[in-house]
N, C-alpha and C positions, 0 to 999 in steps of 0.2 A: 561565483555561485550562480546557480540557475535562477531565472526569474519565473516565479509561479503566478504572477498577477493575471495572466491571460488564460489560465487553465480553469476549466469548469470545476465547481465544487459540489459535492453531494454529501449531505448529512447521512451518517450511517443509521439505518433503521433495520432491525433484524426481521426483514420480510422479503418475500419473493420479488416484489416490484422493485425494491432497491437493488437487489442482487441482479435482476435482469438489466436494469439501467447501467449498472457498473460493468457487467460482462459485455454488453453491447458496445460500450465506449472502448473497452480494452480490446475486444476482438477487431475493432476498426483501427487498432493501433493508435488511438488518440489518447492523450493524457487526461487524467482525472485526479482530483484531490478528494480523498475520503476524510471527512471530519468525523472523528471517532467520539464515542460518548465519554463523559467524565469517568475517570477511574480505569480507563483502558490501560493495559500494561504494555509497555514498550521495552521489555527487557530482552535485549539481543546481544549475542556475541558478534561483533562487527566482522571479525576475521572469518568466522564460520559461515557467514552470509555473504562474504566477498564485498563488504561495504567499504566505502571510503569515509573518512571523517573530515568534514568541512564545516567550519563556522558553527559548531555545536550541533550539526545534523549528521546523520548517517546517510550517505548518498550512494546511488548506483548499486543498491543491494540486489542480490539475485532473487528474483520475484518468488519462485515456487518455494524455496527454502525459507525465506523471510516470512512469507504469509502463512506457511505451515506452522512455524514456531509461534507466531502471533495468534493464529487460530486456536492452537492448543492452550496457550497461556490464558486466553480470554474466553475460552469455551464458545467460540464463534466458528463453527465448521465451514461456513460459507466463505470465509477468508481464504481457506485452502483452495477452494474452487476458483476464486478470483486469481490467486497466485499462479495456478496452473494455466489459466487462460492468458495471463500476462506473460508468463514464460514462453508459451507457444507463440505469442505475438511478438516476442523479442523485446519486451519492455522490462524496465527495472523499477525499483521502489526506493524512494527517499523517505526517511523517517524523521519527522519533525515533532518530537515528543513535547516540546515546549508549547506548541500550538495544537497539540492533540490531533495530528493528522498524518495520513499516509499519502504520498504523492506517487502515482504510477505514471511513468513516462518512458520515452524512448532513450 
């Protein structure tokens, strides 16, 4: 399982400053952990998003598809923009619903 301890964390805030920080990190092809708000819905079909199941996590999910689904479920359109940027940068997404976070990495 991947070690997330050295990855920067950002609390999700629905504002342009947070979006800019996340997109900058992603476009540099650098990992980032997004800590999502309480009540965030992580309802995904692992197969549809090309995810692997590892130790209770969904890992290496296809970024654009995953973030698009989560954006729609949670009414947070900026997630779709982040997913597109991550996809362009060749990054993937891990889903850690237990810790309420999205991990974007190579």
